SEMI-995816 format. One record per atom (N, C-alpha, C, O): x, y, z; residue in three letters. Coordinates in steps of 0.1 Angstrom, whole numbers, padded with zeros to 4 digits, always signed. Each point is the difference from the previous one (the first is absolute). Layout:
N
XYZALA;...
This chain:
219
+1223+0891+0751MET;-0008-0014-0002MET;-0012+0010-0006MET;-0006+0009+0006MET;+0003-0017-0022ASN;-0013+0004-0008ASN;-0010-0003+0005ASN;-0002-0008+0010ASN;-0007+0016-0018ARG;-0018-0002+0002ARG;-0001-0018+0005ARG;-0002-0006+0011ARG;+0004+0004-0025LEU;-0007-0020+0000LEU;+0010-0002+0013LEU;-0010-0002+0008LEU;+0019+0000-0001GLN;+0006-0006+0008GLN;-0007+0004+0017GLN;+0000-0006+0010GLN;-0007+0024-0014GLU;-0004+0006+0015GLU;-0018-0009-0002GLU;-0007-0004+0010GLU;+0003+0003-0021LYS;-0007-0006+0001LYS;-0007-0016+0004LYS;-0010-0005+0004LYS;+0023+0001-0008SER;-0003-0016+0005SER;+0011+0000+0016SER;+0005-0010+0005SER;-0004+0020-0001SER;+0001-0002+0011SER;-0013+0005+0009SER;+0001-0003+0012SER;-0012+0008-0017LEU;-0007+0002+0005LEU;-0010-0017+0000LEU;-0009-0002+0008LEU;+0012-0003-0014THR;-0009-0015+0001THR;+0008-0010+0006THR;-0003-0012+0002THR;+0015+0018-0001ASP;+0011-0008+0005ASP;-0004-0005+0011ASP;-0001-0011+0004ASP;+0000+0024+0002PHE;-0001+0005+0017PHE;-0016-0008+0002PHE;+0000-0009+0008PHE;-0011+0011-0014ASP;-0012-0007+0003ASP;+0001-0014+0003ASP;-0006-0008+0008ASP;+0014+0006-0018ARG;+0000-0018-0003ARG;+0006-0007+0010ARG;-0006-0011+0003ARG;+0019+0016+0004GLN;+0001-0005+0010GLN;-0009-0010+0011GLN;-0001-0011+0006GLN;-0006+0028-0008PHE;-0009-0010+0010PHE;-0015-0010-0004PHE;-0007-0007+0008PHE;+0007+0008-0019ARG;-0007-0005-0006ARG;+0005-0018+0005ARG;-0005-0010+0006ARG;+0017+0013-0013GLN;+0010-0014+0001GLN;-0009-0010+0018GLN;-0004-0011+0001GLN;+0004+0021+0006LYS;-0001-0005+0009LYS;-0014-0005+0001LYS;+0001-0007+0010LYS;-0012+0006-0015GLY;-0016-0002+0003GLY;-0007+0012-0004GLY;-0011-0002-0005GLY;+0015+0014+0008ILE;-0002+0011+0001ILE;-0012+0000-0013ILE;+0006+0004-0010ILE;-0018-0006+0008ARG;-0008+0002-0009ARG;-0006+0020+0004ARG;+0004+0011-0003ARG;-0009-0013+0006TYR;-0010+0015+0001TYR;+0014+0007+0007TYR;+0003-0004+0011TYR;+0006+0017-0019LEU;+0008+0006+0004LEU;-0002+0014-0003LEU;+0004+0005-0010LEU;-0012+0002+0021ALA;+0004+0011+0004ALA;+0009+0011-0003ALA;+0011-0003+0002ALA;-0013+0018-0008GLY;+0007+0013+0005GLY;-0008+0005+0008GLY;-0011-0003+0004GLY;+0020+0015+0000ILE;-0007+0013+0008ILE;+0010+0014-0002ILE;+0011+0002+0005ILE;-0017+0006-0011ASP;+0013+0010+0000ASP;-0014+0012+0004ASP;-0012-0003+0001ASP;+0016+0013+0000GLU;-0008+0010+0006GLU;-0001+0015-0005GLU;+0013+0001+0001GLU;-0016+0010-0006ALA;+0007+0012-0004ALA;-0010+0013+0011ALA;-0011+0001+0007ALA;+0023+0007-0010GLY;-0005+0007+0014GLY;+0000+0006+0011GLY;-0007+0009+0005GLY;+0021-0021+0000ARG;+0000+0008+0017ARG;+0007+0011+0001ARG;+0003+0005+0012ARG;+0001+0000-0023GLY;+0010+0018+0002GLY;-0008+0008+0003GLY;+0001+0007+0010GLY;-0010-0005-0021PRO;-0008+0016-0001PRO;-0007+0004+0009PRO;-0004-0005+0010PRO;+0002+0018-0015LEU;-0006+0011+0015LEU;-0016-0003+0001LEU;-0009+0003+0008LEU;+0008-0010-0021ALA;-0019+0004+0001ALA;+0000-0017-0010ALA;+0008-0006-0006ALA;-0022+0005+0011GLY;-0006-0011-0007GLY;-0004-0013+0004GLY;-0002+0002+0012GLY;+0000-0015-0014PRO;+0002-0015+0009PRO;+0012-0002-0008PRO;+0005+0007-0009PRO;+0001-0022+0018VAL;+0004-0007-0001VAL;-0001-0015-0009VAL;+0000-0010+0008VAL;-0001+0006-0020VAL;-0008-0009-0008VAL;+0012-0015+0004VAL;+0012+0002+0003VAL;-0017-0012-0003ALA;+0006-0008-0007ALA;-0005-0016-0011ALA;-0012-0001-0001ALA;+0018-0005-0002ALA;-0004-0014-0007ALA;+0005-0007-0003ALA;+0011+0003-0005ALA;-0015-0014+0007ALA;+0002-0013-0001ALA;-0007-0010-0014ALA;-0011+0000-0005ALA;+0027-0009+0002VAL;-0006-0002-0018VAL;+0001-0014-0001VAL;+0011+0000-0005VAL;-0014-0013+0006ILE;+0002-0016-0006ILE;+0003+0001-0014ILE;-0004+0008-0008ILE;+0015-0019+0004PHE;+0001+0000-0012PHE;-0002-0014-0001PHE;+0000-0007+0010PHE;-0003+0001-0022THR;+0005-0015-0002THR;+0012-0003-0002THR;+0007+0010-0002THR;+0001-0024+0001ALA;+0013+0000-0006ALA;+0000+0005-0007ALA;+0009+0009+0002ALA;-0016-0008-0015ASP;+0008+0003-0014ASP;+0002+0013-0004ASP;+0006+0003-0009ASP;-0014+0006+0020VAL;-0004+0015-0008VAL;+0015+0005+0003VAL;+0007-0003+0010VAL;-0003+0014-0025SER;+0010+0003+0005SER;-0002+0014-0006SER;+0006+0000-0010SER;-0009+0006+0011ILE;+0001+0023-0007ILE;+0014+0006-0001ILE;+0006+0004+0010ILE;-0001-0004-0024PRO;+0002+0008-0003PRO;+0001+0015+0000PRO;-0011+0006-0001PRO;+0025+0002+0002LYS;+0004+0011+0011LYS;-0009+0004+0015LYS;-0003+0012+0004LYS;+0002-0025+0003LEU;-0005+0003+0010LEU;+0015+0003+0011LEU;+0011-0005-0001LEU;-0017+0016+0011ASN;+0014-0001+0003ASN;-0009+0009+0021ASN;-0012-0001+0004ASN;+0020+0007+0000ASP;-0003+0011+0013ASP;-0007+0011-0003ASP;+0008+0009-0003ASP;-0016-0007+0002SER;-0010+0011-0003SER;+0005+0018+0002SER;-0007+0010-0003SER;+0024-0011+0013LYS;+0001+0013-0004LYS;+0014-0006-0008LYS;+0011+0004+0003LYS;-0013-0010-0010GLN;+0009-0006-0017GLN;-0005+0005-0009GLN;+0007+0003-0009GLN;-0020+0001+0007VAL;-0005-0002-0006VAL;-0012+0015-0008VAL;-0004+0009+0009VAL;+0000-0007-0024GLY;-0002+0010-0002GLY;-0015+0005+0007GLY;-0004-0008+0009GLY;-0002+0015-0011GLU;-0016-0002+0002GLU;-0007-0005-0009GLU;-0009-0007+0003GLU;+0012+0010-0016SER;-0013-0008-0012SER;+0007-0009+0000SER;-0002-0003-0012SER;+0014-0010+0018LEU;+0005-0010-0002LEU;-0010-0006+0009LEU;-0007-0010-0004LEU;+0007+0015+0016ARG;-0007-0002+0015ARG;-0016-0007-0004ARG;-0004-0011+0003ARG;-0002+0021-0009GLU;-0014+0003-0006GLU;-0002-0013-0007GLU;-0009-0007+0006GLU;+0017+0000-0019LYS;+0002-0009-0005LYS;+0003-0013+0012LYS;-0008-0009+0000LYS;+0017+0010+0007LEU;+0003-0014+0007LEU;-0010+0000+0007LEU;-0005-0011+0000LEU;-0002+0019+0007PHE;-0012+0003+0010PHE;-0013-0005-0008PHE;-0008-0005+0008PHE;+0005+0005-0020ASP;-0011-0011-0005ASP;+0007-0015-0002ASP;-0006-0009+0005ASP;+0017+0006-0011GLU;+0006-0015+0000GLU;+0003-0005+0013GLU;+0002-0012+0003GLU;-0002+0022+0005ILE;-0003-0012+0013ILE;-0007-0003+0005ILE;+0001-0009+0009ILE;-0013+0018-0011ARG;-0014-0006+0006ARG;-0006-0010-0013ARG;-0011-0005+0003ARG;+0014+0003-0009GLN;-0005-0008-0012GLN;+0006-0014+0000GLN;-0007-0009-0005GLN;+0023+0006+0010LYS;+0007-0009+0001LYS;-0001-0007+0015LYS;+0001-0012+0004LYS;-0004+0024+0002ALA;-0001-0008+0016ALA;-0010-0008+0004ALA;-0012+0001-0004ALA;+0018-0012+0014LEU;-0014-0007+0004LEU;-0011+0004+0005LEU;-0012-0003-0003LEU;+0019+0009+0012SER;-0010+0010+0011SER;+0014+0015+0001SER;+0012-0002-0004SER;-0017+0015+0010PHE;+0005+0012+0003PHE;-0010+0001+0004PHE;-0011-0003-0004PHE;+0019+0009+0019GLY;-0013+0014+0011GLY;+0008+0010-0004GLY;+0010+0000-0007GLY;-0017+0012+0014ILE;+0006+0011+0002ILE;-0009+0002+0014ILE;-0011-0004+0002ILE;+0021+0013+0007GLY;-0009+0006+0013GLY;+0011+0016+0006GLY;+0012+0002+0000GLY;-0018+0001+0002SER;+0003+0018+0009SER;-0004-0001+0012SER;-0008-0007+0006SER;+0019+0016+0000ALA;-0004+0005+0016ALA;+0000+0019-0004ALA;+0008+0008-0005ALA;-0020-0006+0010SER;+0000+0015+0001SER;+0008+0008+0010SER;+0005-0003+0011SER;-0004+0012-0020VAL;+0007+0011+0009VAL;-0003+0005+0014VAL;+0008+0005+0007VAL;-0026-0008+0001ASP;+0002-0004+0011ASP;-0003-0012+0006ASP;-0009-0001+0009ASP;+0014-0008-0012GLU;+0006-0012+0002GLU;+0014+0001-0003GLU;+0003-0012+0001GLU;+0006+0019-0004ILE;+0010+0001-0006ILE;+0004+0013+0016ILE;+0011-0002+0004ILE;-0019+0012+0003GLN;+0004+0007+0010GLN;-0003-0009+0010GLN;+0007+0001+0010GLN;-0017-0013-0009ARG;-0008-0003+0017ARG;+0016-0013-0004ARG;+0008+0002+0009ARG;-0005-0012-0018LEU;+0009-0013+0004LEU;+0016+0007-0003LEU;+0009-0008+0005LEU;-0002+0020-0013ASN;+0012-0003-0003ASN;-0002-0002-0011ASN;-0010-0006-0002ASN;+0018+0011-0010ILE;+0008-0007-0012ILE;-0002-0015-0001ILE;-0010-0005-0006ILE;+0019-0003+0012LEU;+0002-0012+0003LEU;-0010-0006-0001LEU;+0000-0007-0011LEU;-0012+0006+0023GLN;-0007-0006+0005GLN;-0008+0005-0014GLN;-0002-0009-0008GLN;-0002+0018+0006ALA;-0011+0005-0009ALA;+0007-0009-0018ALA;-0008-0003-0008ALA;+0015+0002+0008THR;+0008-0005-0012THR;+0000-0014+0000THR;+0001-0005-0011THR;-0001-0005+0028PHE;-0005-0010-0003PHE;-0015-0005-0005PHE;-0004-0008-0009PHE;-0001+0018+0018LEU;-0015-0002-0004LEU;-0004+0001-0014LEU;-0011-0005-0003LEU;+0018+0010-0007ALA;-0006+0001-0016ALA;+0006-0013-0006ALA;-0003-0007-0010ALA;+0012+0006+0020MET;+0008-0016-0007MET;-0013-0006+0005MET;-0010+0005-0005MET;+0008-0012+0012ARG;-0010-0007+0010ARG;-0013-0002-0008ARG;-0005-0011-0002ARG;-0002+0026-0005ARG;-0009+0002-0006ARG;-0002+0000-0013ARG;-0011+0002-0006ARG;+0027-0005-0002ALA;+0001-0008-0007ALA;+0001-0010-0005ALA;-0002-0004-0012ALA;+0005-0002+0022VAL;+0002-0017+0001VAL;-0016-0002-0001VAL;-0006-0002-0011VAL;-0001+0003+0024GLU;-0009-0001-0003GLU;-0016+0000-0009GLU;-0010-0006+0002GLU;+0015+0017-0014GLN;-0004-0002-0017GLN;+0003-0011-0007GLN;-0005-0002-0011GLN;+0016-0007+0017LEU;+0004-0012-0011LEU;-0012-0011+0000LEU;-0005-0005+0011LEU;+0001+0001-0024SER;-0009-0009+0005SER;+0006-0013+0002SER;-0006-0010+0005SER;+0017+0012-0008VAL;+0012-0015+0005VAL;+0006+0003+0011VAL;+0001+0012+0003VAL;+0003-0020+0003GLU;+0004+0001+0018GLU;+0018+0001-0007GLU;-0001-0003-0012GLU;+0012+0005+0015PRO;+0007+0001-0001PRO;+0004-0013+0008PRO;-0008-0005+0008PRO;+0021-0001-0012ASP;+0010-0010+0008ASP;+0009+0003+0000ASP;+0006-0006+0009ASP;-0001+0014-0013TYR;+0013+0010+0013TYR;-0004+0014-0009TYR;-0004+0000-0011TYR;+0007+0012+0019ILE;+0002+0008-0007ILE;+0018+0011+0005ILE;+0009+0000+0008ILE;-0012+0006-0020LEU;+0016+0011+0000LEU;-0002+0013+0002LEU;-0009+0004-0007LEU;+0015+0004+0014VAL;-0003+0008+0005VAL;+0012+0012-0006VAL;+0013-0002+0001VAL;-0019+0013-0006ASP;+0016+0006-0003ASP;+0003+0012+0016ASP;-0008+0006+0007ASP;+0019-0006-0006GLY;+0008-0001+0009GLY;+0004-0003+0008GLY;+0007-0011-0001GLY;-0008+0020+0018ARG;+0008-0011+0012ARG;-0009-0005+0007ARG;+0004-0006+0010ARG;-0017+0008-0013ASP;-0006-0001+0011ASP;-0014-0010-0009ASP;-0007+0002-0010ASP;+0008-0014+0020TYR;-0018-0008-0002TYR;-0008+0000+0011TYR;+0001-0004+0011TYR;-0014+0013-0020PRO;-0011+0000+0012PRO;-0008-0016+0002PRO;+0002-0011-0005PRO;-0008+0014+0011LEU;-0012-0012+0003LEU;-0009-0001-0011LEU;-0004+0010-0005LEU;+0000-0020+0000PHE;-0007-0004-0009PHE;-0013-0013+0004PHE;+0001-0012-0002PHE;-0009+0016+0006PRO;-0009-0015+0011PRO;-0003-0006-0015PRO;-0002+0004-0011PRO;+0004-0015+0016ASN;-0010-0012-0009ASN;-0016-0007-0002ASN;-0005-0007+0009ASN;-0001+0012-0021LYS;-0012-0005+0000LYS;-0005-0009+0000LYS;-0012+0000-0001LYS;+0019-0012+0003MET;-0003-0012+0005MET;+0005-0005+0011MET;-0005-0011+0002MET;+0015+0015+0009GLU;+0008-0003+0010GLU;-0001+0006+0005GLU;+0001+0012-0004GLU;-0003-0016+0017ASN;+0002+0012+0018ASN;+0016+0003-0006ASN;+0007-0010+0004ASN;+0000+0018-0009GLY;+0011+0002-0004GLY;+0005+0013-0015GLY;-0009+0006-0007GLY;+0025-0006+0005SER;-0002+0007-0007SER;+0004-0007-0013SER;-0003-0012-0002SER;+0009+0021-0007ILE;+0011-0006-0015ILE;+0012+0002+0002ILE;+0004+0009+0008ILE;+0001-0016-0013ALA;+0017+0002+0004ALA;-0002+0008-0013ALA;-0009+0003-0006ALA;+0022-0002+0005GLY;+0007+0013-0007GLY;+0012+0006+0009GLY;+0002-0002+0012GLY;+0006+0010-0021GLN;+0014+0008+0001GLN;-0003+0010-0004GLN;-0008+0002-0009GLN;+0014+0009+0017ALA;+0008+0012-0006ALA;+0014-0001-0012ALA;+0010-0008+0001ALA;-0012+0016-0009VAL;+0012-0002-0010VAL;+0009+0016-0005VAL;-0009+0009-0002VAL;+0018-0005+0002ILE;+0005+0010+0002ILE;-0002+0003-0012ILE;+0004-0009-0007ILE;-0008+0019+0002LYS;+0005+0006-0014LYS;-0008-0012-0007LYS;+0003-0005-0011LYS;-0015+0001+0018GLY;-0007-0012-0013GLY;-0005+0004-0014GLY;+0003-0006-0010GLY;-0012+0020+0013ASP;+0001+0003-0016ASP;+0006-0003-0008ASP;-0002-0009-0008ASP;+0013+0017+0011ALA;+0014-0007-0011ALA;+0001-0018-0001ALA;+0008-0003-0008ALA;-0011-0003+0013ARG;+0003-0014-0003ARG;-0009-0013+0003ARG;+0003-0012+0000ARG;-0016+0017+0002SER;-0012-0007-0003SER;-0009+0006-0007SER;-0002+0012-0001SER;-0006-0025-0009GLN;-0006+0011-0012GLN;-0016-0003+0009GLN;-0011+0002-0007GLN;+0009-0007+0019VAL;-0015+0001+0007VAL;+0006+0014+0003VAL;-0003+0011-0005VAL;+0013-0014+0016ILE;-0002+0022+0004ILE;+0004+0008-0007ILE;-0001+0011+0005ILE;+0005-0011-0016ALA;+0002+0008-0012ALA;-0020+0003-0007ALA;-0005+0011-0003ALA;+0002-0019+0003ALA;-0013-0003-0008ALA;-0010+0015+0012ALA;-0007+0010-0004ALA;+0011-0016+0021ALA;-0008+0007+0010ALA;+0002+0016-0002ALA;-0009+0009+0002ALA;+0026-0008-0006SER;+0000+0013+0001SER;-0004+0009-0007SER;-0001+0012+0002SER;-0003-0020-0016ILE;-0006+0005-0013ILE;-0007+0008+0008ILE;+0002+0011+0005ILE;-0014-0026-0005LEU;-0018+0005+0006LEU;+0001+0010+0009LEU;-0005+0010-0005LEU;+0011-0009+0018ALA;-0002+0008+0009ALA;+0004+0020-0003ALA;-0005+0010+0005ALA;+0017-0011-0017LYS;+0003+0009-0005LYS;-0010+0005-0006LYS;-0007+0010+0004LYS;+0006-0016-0014VAL;-0012+0005-0009VAL;-0011+0002+0004VAL;-0005+0011-0004VAL;-0004-0018+0012HIS;-0011+0003+0009HIS;-0001+0012+0009HIS;-0010+0007+0000HIS;+0023-0004+0007ARG;-0001+0018+0008ARG;+0006+0009-0011ARG;-0003+0012+0001ARG;+0012-0015-0009ASP;-0001+0011-0010ASP;-0013+0004-0005ASP;-0004+0012-0001ASP;-0005-0026-0003ARG;-0014+0009-0005ARG;-0008+0007+0011ARG;-0003+0012-0002ARG;+0000-0017+0015LEU;-0003+0004+0013LEU;+0007+0018-0003LEU;-0009+0009-0003LEU;+0016-0008+0003MET;+0006+0013+0006MET;+0001+0009-0010MET;+0004+0011+0002MET;-0009-0016-0012LYS;-0006+0012-0015LYS;-0015-0003+0003LYS;-0008+0008-0007LYS;+0001-0017+0015HIS;-0014+0001-0001HIS;+0003+0014+0015HIS;-0009+0009+0002HIS;+0016-0009+0004TYR;+0000+0012+0012TYR;+0001+0007-0007TYR;-0010+0006-0003TYR;+0020-0004-0003ALA;+0005+0015-0008ALA;-0012+0011-0003ALA;-0001+0011+0004ALA;-0009-0019-0013GLU;-0012+0006-0002GLU;-0007+0003+0009GLU;-0006+0011-0001GLU;+0002-0019+0015ASP;-0002+0009+0011ASP;+0006+0013+0011ASP;-0006+0006+0009ASP;+0021-0004-0014PHE;+0002+0006+0008PHE;+0017+0003-0011PHE;+0011-0005+0003PHE;-0014+0015-0016PRO;+0012+0002-0009PRO;+0007+0011+0004PRO;+0009+0004-0008PRO;-0011+0002+0019GLN;+0011+0010+0005GLN;+0015-0008+0005GLN;+0009+0006+0006GLN;-0007-0015-0008TYR;+0009-0011+0011TYR;+0006-0007-0015TYR;+0012-0004+0000TYR;-0016+0004-0007GLY;+0011-0010-0009GLY;-0002-0018-0004GLY;+0005-0005-0010GLY;-0013+0000+0019PHE;+0003-0011+0004PHE;+0005-0011-0015PHE;+0008-0009-0001PHE;-0018+0017-0012GLU;-0003-0005-0013GLU;+0015-0005-0006GLU;+0002-0009-0008GLU;+0006+0018+0015LYS;+0019+0001-0003LYS;+0011-0009+0011LYS;+0012-0002-0002LYS;-0020-0001+0016HIS;+0017+0004+0007HIS;-0010-0015+0007HIS;+0007-0008+0006HIS;-0019+0006-0008LYS;-0009-0012+0012LYS;+0001+0000+0012LYS;-0002-0010+0007LYS;+0005+0021-0002GLY;+0004+0005+0016GLY;+0007-0002+0007GLY;+0000-0001+0012GLY;+0013-0001-0022TYR;+0015-0004+0013TYR;-0001+0015-0003TYR;-0007+0007-0007TYR;+0020-0004+0018GLY;+0007+0015-0004GLY;+0008+0004-0003GLY;+0012-0001+0004GLY;-0014+0007-0013THR;+0004+0002-0009THR;+0005+0019+0000THR;-0004+0002+0011THR;+0008+0007-0014LYS;+0002+0014+0002LYS;-0014+0010-0001LYS;-0006+0008+0007LYS;+0006-0017-0022GLU;-0012+0007+0005GLU;-0015-0005+0007GLU;-0008+0007+0004GLU;+0007-0016-0004HIS;-0011-0007+0010HIS;+0001+0010+0015HIS;-0007+0006+0008HIS;+0017-0007-0010ARG;+0007+0011+0014ARG;-0005+0010+0000ARG;-0009+0002+0008ARG;+0011+0006-0016GLN;-0005+0013+0002GLN;-0017+0006-0001GLN;-0005+0010+0005GLN;-0001-0023-0016LYS;-0012-0002+0003LYS;-0006-0001+0018LYS;-0010+0007+0004LYS;+0016-0015+0002ILE;-0009-0004+0012ILE;+0003+0013+0008ILE;-0009+0004+0007ILE;+0024+0005-0007LEU;+0001+0014+0002LEU;-0014+0007-0003LEU;-0008+0006+0006LEU;+0011-0009-0020GLU;-0013+0016+0004GLU;-0013-0005-0004GLU;-0009+0009+0000GLU;+0006-0021-0002TYR;-0016-0002+0003TYR;+0004-0011+0015TYR;-0012-0004-0001TYR;+0014+0000+0007GLY;-0003-0006+0008GLY;-0004-0015-0005GLY;-0002-0003-0012GLY;+0002-0006+0025PRO;-0002-0016-0006PRO;-0012-0001-0004PRO;-0008+0009+0002PRO;+0004-0020-0009SER;-0010-0007-0004SER;-0006-0005+0008SER;+0006-0001+0011SER;-0021-0005-0013PRO;-0002-0012+0003PRO;+0010-0013-0001PRO;+0004-0008+0009PRO;-0001+0008-0018ILE;+0008-0014-0007ILE;+0013+0002+0010ILE;+0005-0010+0005ILE;+0001+0025-0001HIS;+0014-0002+0004HIS;+0001-0006+0014HIS;-0008+0001+0010HIS;+0020-0007-0011ARG;+0002-0013+0011ARG;+0006+0018+0015ARG;+0006+0010-0003ARG;-0008-0012+0011ARG;-0005+0013+0008ARG;+0019+0001+0007ARG;+0008+0008-0003ARG;-0007-0021+0012LYS;+0010-0005+0004LYS;+0012+0006-0006LYS;+0008+0008+0005LYS;-0007-0015-0018PHE;+0010+0000-0012PHE;+0001+0018-0002PHE;+0010+0007+0003PHE;-0018-0003-0007ILE;-0002+0015+0000ILE;+0008+0008+0012ILE;+0010+0007-0001ILE;-0018-0011+0012GLN;+0007+0004+0010GLN;+0021+0004+0004GLN;+0008+0009+0003GLN;-0009-0018-0005ARG;+0019-0004-0004ARG;+0004+0007-0009ARG;+0012+0004+0001ARG;-0018-0003-0009LEU;+0004+0007-0013LEU;+0000+0014+0007LEU;+0011+0006+0000LEU;-0017-0002+0003LEU;-0008+0013+0004LEU;+0011+0007+0009LEU;+0009+0008-0002LEU;-0010-0013+0010GLN;+0011-0002+0013GLN;+0010+0002-0001GLN;+0007+0008+0008GLN;-0001-0018-0023HIS;+0018+0000-0005HIS;-0001+0016-0007HIS;+0011+0004-0003HIS;-0022+0005-0001GLU;+0001+0013-0010GLU;-0003+0009+0015GLU;+0007+0009+0002GLU;-0012-0011+0003GLY;-0003+0011+0017GLY;-0011+0001+0000GLY;-0004+0010+0007GLY;-0007-0018-0014ARG;-0015+0008-0002ARG;-0011-0011+0002ARG;+0000-0010-0006ARG;-0012+0015+0017LEU;-0005-0010+0002LEU;-0017+0004-0003LEU;-0002+0012+0001LEU;-0006-0017-0003PHE;-0010-0001-0003PHE;-0011-0001+0015PHE;-0012-0001-0002PHE;
């Protein structure tokens, strides 16, 4: 499949929902479920039917410089977008899945237009309360949705870039860990820094405990 066909498939996937009368179709994706440090971030994006963004793809398939350019283009062309996060403390208290759902709901709350239907990347579809009625917003989970749907792919870019910027900011506060490079993920270098310096305030201690138990170390 060439790039033109890949791009077409993203808009084609979303078009099937618009053809059913859905006007405000939102896509949601997250960044940061797996790292050992930092928040989990989610983004929600709504486009009008005529929007098409060249080179848009799953954020994991796009280089950093292009992600930055797409980040600006998505924000400019979106009918509405929202970014939400859940803190390390919330991840510790709720567990990572529920914290991810919380970040997603916060992203939807930031939208200036309430979606008619929501597409969420992954296997799980959380509850999104409806502002106008005593109910929830309809939608579905889409496995590998960031490579299938334009609105989900756009959300993946916003979430990834926003979280990466946060981690670069944290790198200024905690320079010994190298957050600007690995963004909190469990690279060999990052694991070694944790063993050397101990956890910082933005490390997910439950995640680290499992790591250290595996390596025979405890704090």
